[in-house]
C-alpha positions as CSV (number, residue, x, y, z in Angstrom):
1,M,123.5,111.4,100.5
2,N,124.1,115.1,101.3
3,E,122.4,116.7,104.3
4,N,120.7,120.1,103.7
5,T,122.2,120.3,100.3
6,P,122.9,124.0,99.4
7,I,121.5,125.4,96.1
8,P,125.0,125.6,94.4
9,E,125.6,122.0,95.2
10,I,122.1,121.1,93.9
11,N,122.9,122.9,90.6
12,Q,126.2,120.9,90.3
13,L,124.4,117.6,91.0
14,V,121.9,118.4,88.2
15,I,124.7,119.1,85.7
16,Q,126.4,115.8,86.7
17,A,123.1,114.0,86.4
18,Q,122.7,115.3,82.9
19,E,126.2,114.2,82.0
20,A,125.4,110.7,83.4
21,F,122.1,110.6,81.4
22,L,124.0,111.3,78.2
23,V,126.1,108.2,78.8
24,F,123.3,106.0,80.2
25,K,121.0,106.8,77.3
26,Q,123.4,104.7,75.1
27,A,122.6,101.6,77.2
28,N,120.1,99.3,75.5
29,A,117.1,97.7,77.3
30,K,119.0,94.6,78.3
31,Q,121.9,96.6,79.8
32,R,119.5,98.7,81.8
33,A,117.7,95.5,83.0
34,D,120.9,94.0,84.1
35,F,121.7,97.0,86.2
36,M,118.2,97.0,87.7
37,H,118.6,93.4,88.8
38,R,121.9,94.4,90.4
39,V,120.1,97.1,92.4
40,A,117.6,94.4,93.5
41,D,120.5,92.3,94.7
42,E,121.9,95.1,96.7
43,I,118.5,95.8,98.3
44,E,118.0,92.2,99.2
45,A,121.5,92.1,100.8
46,L,120.7,94.9,103.2
47,G,120.8,93.6,106.7
48,P,118.9,94.2,110.0
49,E,120.2,97.8,110.2
50,L,117.7,98.8,107.4
51,I,114.7,97.4,109.2
52,A,115.8,98.7,112.6
53,T,116.4,102.2,111.2
54,A,113.1,102.3,109.4
55,Q,111.3,101.1,112.5
56,S,112.8,103.9,114.6
57,E,112.0,106.6,112.1
58,T,108.5,105.6,110.9
59,N,107.0,103.5,113.8
60,L,106.1,100.8,111.2
61,P,106.3,97.2,112.5
62,E,109.1,94.8,111.5
63,A,106.8,92.4,109.5
64,R,105.4,95.3,107.4
65,L,108.9,96.6,106.7
66,N,110.3,93.2,105.7
67,G,107.3,92.7,103.3
68,E,107.9,96.2,101.8
69,K,111.6,95.5,101.4
70,A,110.7,92.3,99.4
71,R,108.2,94.3,97.3
72,T,110.8,97.0,96.6
73,A,113.3,94.5,95.2
74,F,110.5,92.8,93.3
75,Q,109.6,96.1,91.7
76,W,113.1,96.5,90.3
77,R,113.1,93.0,89.0
78,S,109.7,93.1,87.4
79,Y,110.3,96.4,85.7
80,A,113.6,95.1,84.5
81,D,112.0,92.0,83.1
82,A,109.3,94.1,81.4
83,L,112.0,95.8,79.4
84,T,113.3,92.6,77.9
85,N,110.3,90.2,78.0
86,S,107.4,92.3,77.1
87,N,106.5,95.2,74.8
88,I,106.3,97.7,77.6
89,L,108.1,100.4,75.6
90,P,106.6,99.3,72.2
91,V,109.0,99.0,69.3
92,Q,107.3,99.5,66.0
93,I,108.8,98.9,62.6
94,D,107.0,99.7,59.2
95,T,109.3,98.6,56.4
96,S,109.6,100.4,53.1
97,N,107.7,99.7,50.0
98,P,109.5,101.4,47.1
99,D,106.9,100.2,44.6
100,R,104.0,102.1,46.2
101,T,103.1,105.5,44.7
102,P,104.3,107.6,46.4
103,P,107.1,105.2,47.8
104,K,106.6,104.2,51.4
105,P,109.7,105.0,53.6
106,D,111.2,102.7,56.2
107,I,110.1,104.0,59.6
108,R,111.1,102.6,63.0
109,K,109.9,103.9,66.4
110,T,111.5,103.3,69.8
111,Y,111.4,105.0,73.2
112,V,114.2,106.9,74.9
113,G,114.5,108.4,78.4
114,V,113.4,112.0,78.8
115,G,116.5,113.1,80.7
116,V,117.1,114.0,84.4
117,V,114.1,113.0,86.6
118,V,113.5,114.4,90.1
119,V,111.8,112.0,92.5
120,F,110.2,113.1,95.8
121,G,110.1,110.5,98.5
122,A,106.8,109.6,100.2
123,S,106.4,109.3,103.9
124,N,104.1,106.3,104.2
125,F,106.3,103.7,102.3
126,P,109.9,104.3,103.2
127,F,111.1,101.7,100.8
128,A,108.6,101.1,98.0
129,F,107.7,104.8,97.3
130,S,110.8,106.4,98.6
131,T,114.5,106.4,97.7
132,S,114.6,103.1,95.8
133,G,110.9,103.0,95.1
134,G,108.8,102.7,92.0
135,D,109.4,106.2,90.6
136,T,113.2,105.8,90.8
137,A,113.0,102.3,89.3
138,S,110.8,103.2,86.5
139,A,112.8,106.3,85.6
140,I,116.0,104.2,85.5
141,A,114.2,101.6,83.4
142,A,113.2,104.3,80.9
143,G,116.9,105.3,80.6
144,C,116.9,108.4,82.8
145,S,119.2,109.7,85.5
146,V,117.5,110.4,88.9
147,I,117.9,113.0,91.6
148,F,116.1,111.9,94.7
149,K,114.7,114.4,97.2
150,S,114.5,112.5,100.5
151,H,111.6,112.7,102.9
152,S,112.3,114.4,106.2
153,G,110.4,111.6,108.0
154,H,113.0,108.9,107.4
155,P,116.4,110.5,106.4
156,E,118.6,107.7,107.8
157,T,116.6,105.0,106.0
158,S,117.0,107.0,102.8
159,K,120.7,107.0,103.3
160,I,120.9,103.2,103.6
161,M,118.7,102.7,100.5
162,A,120.7,105.2,98.5
163,G,123.8,103.3,99.4
164,A,122.4,100.2,97.8
165,I,121.8,102.0,94.5
166,E,125.2,103.6,94.6
167,R,126.9,100.2,95.1
168,A,125.1,98.8,92.2
169,I,126.3,101.7,90.0
170,Q,129.9,101.1,91.1
171,K,129.8,97.4,90.5
172,T,128.4,97.8,87.0
173,G,130.7,100.6,86.0
174,L,127.9,103.1,85.2
175,P,128.4,106.9,85.7
176,S,128.5,107.6,89.4
177,N,126.0,110.4,89.1
178,L,123.3,108.3,87.5
179,F,121.6,108.5,90.9
180,A,122.0,111.2,93.6
181,A,120.1,111.7,96.8
182,I,119.8,115.0,98.5
183,A,118.0,116.4,101.6
184,T,116.9,120.0,102.1
185,D,115.0,121.8,104.8
186,G,111.6,123.1,103.8
187,V,110.4,123.4,100.2
188,V,113.1,125.7,98.7
189,G,115.5,122.9,97.5
190,G,112.7,120.8,96.0
191,Q,111.2,123.8,94.2
192,H,114.6,124.8,92.8
193,L,115.0,121.3,91.4
194,V,111.7,121.4,89.6
195,K,112.6,124.8,88.1
196,H,116.1,123.7,86.9
197,H,116.3,123.8,83.1
198,L,118.1,120.5,82.9
199,V,115.3,118.6,84.8
200,K,112.8,117.0,82.4
201,A,110.2,115.3,84.6
202,V,109.1,114.9,88.2
203,G,107.7,111.9,90.2
204,F,105.8,112.7,93.4
205,T,103.7,110.9,96.0
206,G,102.0,112.9,98.7
207,S,99.4,115.6,99.4
208,I,97.2,117.4,97.0
209,Q,98.8,120.7,98.1
210,G,102.3,119.5,97.6
211,G,101.7,117.8,94.2
212,R,99.7,120.7,92.9
213,A,102.4,123.2,93.9
214,L,105.1,121.3,92.0
215,F,102.7,120.9,89.0
216,D,102.2,124.6,88.9
217,I,105.9,125.4,89.1
218,A,106.7,122.9,86.3
219,S,103.9,124.2,84.0
220,Q,105.1,127.8,84.4
221,R,108.7,127.1,83.4
222,P,109.9,128.5,80.0
223,E,110.0,124.8,79.0
224,P,107.1,123.1,80.9
225,I,107.8,119.6,82.1
226,P,105.4,116.8,83.3
227,V,104.8,116.2,87.0
228,F,103.5,112.7,87.7
229,A,102.0,113.2,91.1
230,E,99.9,110.7,93.0
231,M,97.9,112.7,95.5
232,G,94.8,112.6,97.6
233,S,92.0,110.0,97.5
234,V,89.2,109.0,99.8
235,N,88.6,105.7,97.9
236,P,84.8,105.5,98.2
237,V,83.2,102.1,99.0
238,V,79.6,101.7,97.8
239,L,77.4,99.2,99.5
240,L,74.1,98.0,97.8
241,P,71.0,96.9,99.7
242,E,71.0,93.2,98.9
243,R,74.7,92.8,99.8
244,L,74.0,94.7,103.1
245,A,71.1,92.4,103.9
246,A,73.1,89.2,103.1
247,A,76.4,90.1,104.8
248,A,76.1,93.2,107.1
249,E,78.4,91.8,109.8
250,E,80.9,90.4,107.4
251,V,81.2,93.7,105.5
252,A,81.5,95.7,108.7
253,N,84.4,93.5,109.9
254,Q,86.1,93.8,106.6
255,Y,85.7,97.5,106.5
256,A,87.1,98.0,110.0
257,Q,90.1,96.0,109.2
258,S,90.8,97.9,105.9
259,L,90.2,101.3,107.5
260,T,92.6,100.7,110.5
261,L,95.3,98.8,108.6
262,G,98.6,100.6,109.1
263,V,96.9,103.2,111.2
264,G,95.0,104.2,108.1
265,Q,98.2,105.5,106.4
266,F,97.6,104.0,102.9
267,C,96.9,106.1,99.8
268,T,94.1,103.5,99.1
269,N,92.5,103.8,102.6
270,P,88.7,103.7,102.2
271,G,87.8,107.0,103.9
272,I,84.2,107.2,102.6
273,F,81.7,104.4,102.9
274,I,78.3,104.9,101.1
275,A,75.6,102.7,102.5
276,P,71.8,102.3,102.0
277,N,69.6,103.7,104.8
278,D,67.4,100.6,105.2
279,R,66.4,98.1,107.9
280,A,69.7,96.1,107.7
281,L,71.9,99.2,108.2
282,P,71.7,99.1,112.1
283,R,73.3,95.6,112.0
284,F,76.2,96.9,110.0
285,L,76.7,100.0,112.1
286,T,76.5,98.1,115.4
287,T,79.1,95.6,114.2
288,L,81.3,98.4,112.8
289,Q,81.0,100.3,116.1
290,A,82.2,97.3,118.1
291,Q,85.1,96.7,115.8
292,I,86.3,100.3,115.8
293,T,86.2,100.7,119.5
294,Q,88.4,97.7,119.9
295,A,91.1,99.1,117.6
296,P,94.1,100.3,119.5
297,S,95.4,103.8,119.2
298,A,98.8,103.5,117.5
299,P,101.7,105.7,116.6
300,M,101.6,107.3,113.2
301,L,104.5,107.8,110.8
302,H,105.6,111.0,112.5
303,S,104.2,113.8,114.7
304,G,103.4,116.0,111.7
305,I,101.1,113.4,110.2
306,A,99.5,112.8,113.6
307,A,98.9,116.6,114.0
308,S,97.3,116.8,110.5
309,Y,95.1,113.8,111.2
310,H,93.7,115.2,114.4
311,K,93.2,118.7,112.9
312,N,91.5,117.5,109.7
313,K,89.3,115.0,111.6
314,A,88.2,117.7,114.0
315,D,87.4,120.1,111.1
316,L,85.2,117.4,109.4
317,L,83.5,116.3,112.6
318,A,82.5,120.0,113.2
319,Q,80.4,120.1,110.0
320,D,76.7,120.2,110.2
321,G,75.0,116.8,110.1
322,V,78.0,114.8,111.1
323,E,77.7,112.5,114.1
324,V,80.4,110.3,115.7
325,L,79.5,106.6,115.7
326,A,82.6,105.3,117.3
327,E,85.9,106.8,118.4
328,V,88.9,105.2,120.2
329,P,90.1,107.5,123.0
330,A,93.0,109.7,121.9
331,T,95.5,108.8,124.6
332,T,98.6,110.4,122.9
333,P,97.3,112.6,120.1
334,E,100.7,114.2,119.5
335,T,102.0,111.0,118.1
336,H,99.1,108.5,117.8
337,G,96.1,108.1,115.5
338,N,92.8,106.9,117.1
339,A,90.3,105.2,114.8
340,T,87.1,107.1,114.3
341,I,83.9,106.5,112.4
342,A,81.2,109.2,111.8
343,T,77.9,109.2,109.9
344,V,76.2,111.8,107.7
345,S,73.2,111.7,105.4
346,A,73.6,111.9,101.6
347,Q,71.6,115.1,101.6
348,A,74.1,116.8,103.9
349,F,77.0,115.3,102.1
350,L,75.8,116.7,98.7
351,G,75.5,120.1,100.2
352,N,79.0,120.4,101.7
353,P,82.2,119.8,99.7
354,K,84.2,119.7,102.9
355,L,82.8,116.3,103.6
356,S,84.5,114.7,100.6
357,E,88.0,115.8,101.6
358,E,90.6,113.3,102.6
359,V,91.5,112.8,106.3
360,F,94.7,110.8,106.1
361,G,94.6,108.3,108.9
362,P,92.1,105.8,110.4
363,F,89.0,107.9,109.8
364,G,85.8,106.7,108.0
365,L,82.7,108.7,107.1
366,I,79.5,106.6,106.5
367,V,77.3,108.4,104.0
368,T,73.7,107.0,104.1
369,Y,71.5,107.2,101.0
370,D,67.7,106.8,100.7
371,S,67.4,105.9,97.0
372,P,69.3,104.8,93.9
373,Q,69.0,108.3,92.5
374,E,70.6,109.8,95.7
375,L,73.4,107.2,95.5
376,L,74.2,108.1,92.0
377,A,74.2,111.8,92.9
378,V,76.7,111.1,95.7
379,T,79.1,109.1,93.4
380,Q,78.9,111.9,90.8
381,R,79.7,114.5,93.4
382,L,83.0,112.8,94.3
383,E,86.3,114.0,92.8
384,G,88.8,111.8,91.1
385,Q,90.0,108.8,93.1
386,L,92.7,106.1,93.0
387,T,90.1,103.4,93.7
388,A,86.3,102.9,94.0
389,T,84.7,99.8,95.4
390,L,81.3,98.3,94.8
391,L,79.9,95.8,97.3
392,A,77.0,94.0,95.8
393,E,75.3,90.7,95.1
394,P,75.9,89.5,91.5
395,A,72.3,90.3,90.4
396,E,72.7,93.8,91.9
397,L,75.8,94.3,89.9
398,A,74.1,93.5,86.6
399,A,71.2,95.9,87.5
400,N,73.5,98.8,88.3
401,R,75.6,99.3,85.2
402,E,75.1,103.1,85.3
403,L,76.6,103.1,88.8
404,V,79.5,101.0,87.7
405,A,80.2,103.4,84.8
406,A,80.0,106.3,87.2
407,L,82.6,104.7,89.5
408,A,84.9,104.0,86.6
409,D,84.6,107.6,85.5
410,K,85.8,108.7,88.9
411,S,88.6,106.3,89.6
412,G,91.6,104.4,88.2
413,R,90.7,101.0,89.7
414,V,87.3,99.7,90.4
415,L,86.9,96.8,92.8
416,F,84.0,94.3,93.3
417,N,83.4,92.8,96.7
418,G,86.8,93.6,98.1
419,F,88.6,96.4,99.8
420,P,91.3,98.6,98.2
421,T,94.1,98.5,100.7
422,G,96.9,96.6,99.0
423,V,98.2,97.4,95.5
424,E,99.5,94.5,93.4
425,V,102.6,95.1,91.4
426,C,101.7,93.8,88.0
427,G,101.1,94.8,84.4
428,A,97.4,95.2,84.7
429,M,97.5,97.5,87.8
430,Q,96.4,101.1,87.4
431,H,97.5,103.2,90.4
432,G,96.4,106.6,89.4
433,G,93.2,108.3,88.6
434,P,91.4,111.5,87.6
435,Y,92.5,114.7,89.3
436,P,93.1,115.2,92.3
437,A,94.1,111.5,92.7
438,A,96.8,112.2,90.1
439,T,98.0,114.9,87.8
440,D,97.7,112.7,84.8
441,S,95.1,109.9,84.8
442,R,96.7,108.3,81.7
443,F,99.5,106.8,83.7
444,T,100.1,104.5,86.7
445,S,102.8,104.8,89.4
446,V,102.7,101.0,90.2
447,G,103.4,98.2,87.7
448,P,105.7,98.1,84.7
449,D,103.5,100.7,82.8
450,A,105.0,103.2,85.2
451,I,108.1,103.2,83.0
452,K,106.1,105.0,80.2
453,R,105.9,108.2,82.3
454,F,109.6,108.9,81.8
455,A,110.1,107.8,78.2
456,R,109.4,109.6,74.9
457,P,109.0,108.2,71.4
458,V,111.5,108.7,68.6
459,S,111.1,107.6,65.0
460,Y,114.0,106.8,62.6
461,Q,113.3,107.1,58.9
462,N,115.4,105.4,56.2
463,F,118.4,104.9,58.5
464,P,121.1,102.4,57.7
465,D,120.7,99.3,59.9
466,E,124.2,99.6,61.5
467,V,123.4,103.1,62.8
468,L,120.0,102.2,64.4
469,P,119.5,101.5,68.1
470,D,119.8,97.8,68.9
471,E,116.1,97.3,69.3
472,L,115.4,98.6,65.8
473,K,118.0,96.6,64.0
474,N,116.9,94.0,61.4
475,A,118.4,91.0,63.3
476,N,116.7,92.0,66.6
477,P,119.9,91.3,68.6
478,L,118.0,91.9,71.9
479,G,115.5,89.3,71.2
480,I,112.6,91.5,72.3
481,W,109.0,91.7,71.1
482,R,108.5,94.1,68.2
483,T,105.5,95.1,66.1
484,V,106.7,94.7,62.5
485,N,104.2,95.7,59.8
486,G,101.4,95.3,62.3
487,T,102.4,91.9,63.6
488,L,103.9,91.3,67.0
489,T,107.0,89.1,66.7
490,K,110.5,88.4,67.9
491,A,111.7,87.3,64.5
492,G,114.4,89.3,62.7
493,L,113.9,90.9,59.3
């Protein structure tokens, strides 16, 4: 990986990535999947140096990093398997009918990679959402080449991970410029990449400001391109009265654990908790207060995130009607995040948009409501979210279908009686949501469906069988699932 890559060198890397794409686009799904398994092998073979380097750069514990390393390799394998064992990039064939009037042509549709994809690394997951993370894996799965913009918070970790991908490329004989990692100071290099005419899509995980800036640049190009950005989310948790009465202490303990997990540095951190203002609420607040005050102040990913956390928290706590319920002493605010809980009434919340903004870190705002109507108004006031959670007794769930629908309108994933921290890598996962959670709510950045972001459909009409891509040939040489005349099958024609 190059350090502080100058603009002329970035231009050359994009040209080389385009050349690599033109070669790689000829590889069929099985060949791409074989390469992806090789990348997973290389990641798994990385030794203690990876974990030690990541620990030193991110302050994340060894156990967390080992788990994330395993998840990263699993992502590559699961996305690879989806290419060959599922209909993740659906192949559709409608055979001809010359006896129909007018005659029906033979039409066959497949998916191809869009071209050169730029991926921006995230700070909070140095493996799974960074150099060899899900955006890189899904772009490769789609048949694209990748230029990765490393995050300044873990440059040495990025180098090690980039090396794993580069070794896999060498061992499989693919073009050496199929993947390239660069590092630049500030935003100039990243913006230049998004503007480059050979770049065809962008993957980003980070702040609303950063994602929106890239989206605006991409949309103003002479040839606009998509930016798939996962951005801010407060991941609201809604508690209904019967659940509060039945499990006040249990819910408080679970919430405290979720809020402080990883020093609150998860994109699914539950930053807003909406609770009924009734006689059981003091039990919940007392237990929550005790749990939060016991949470240790811990180092955040880097000093920049710590500074933002303390600034944004102070700004929110200064708003009218906000009262601190519990706060761990800020012993070293320049590097550490101290867990904090505040409360505010639904009426004050509805009157102040500032209160619904994300504070990235272990901060929770308890919004108390007095009626079902006020609760519904609060949920409708929220912007788009990655997740929304409903804590309720089963009978309450059935009686609040309008609330469930409102939460689904606002989020990509709706949870029942659980907490959102933790994102399963599977086909049914939706990790995205209405703006500003993401720039395109139709797509996910986790799970095999993430591949679809970087692929586009192409139909072939009346082509000779020998000229068709392998997945469209009569014999189905790849042995994949295809929809033939409306029927899903692996059979040949």
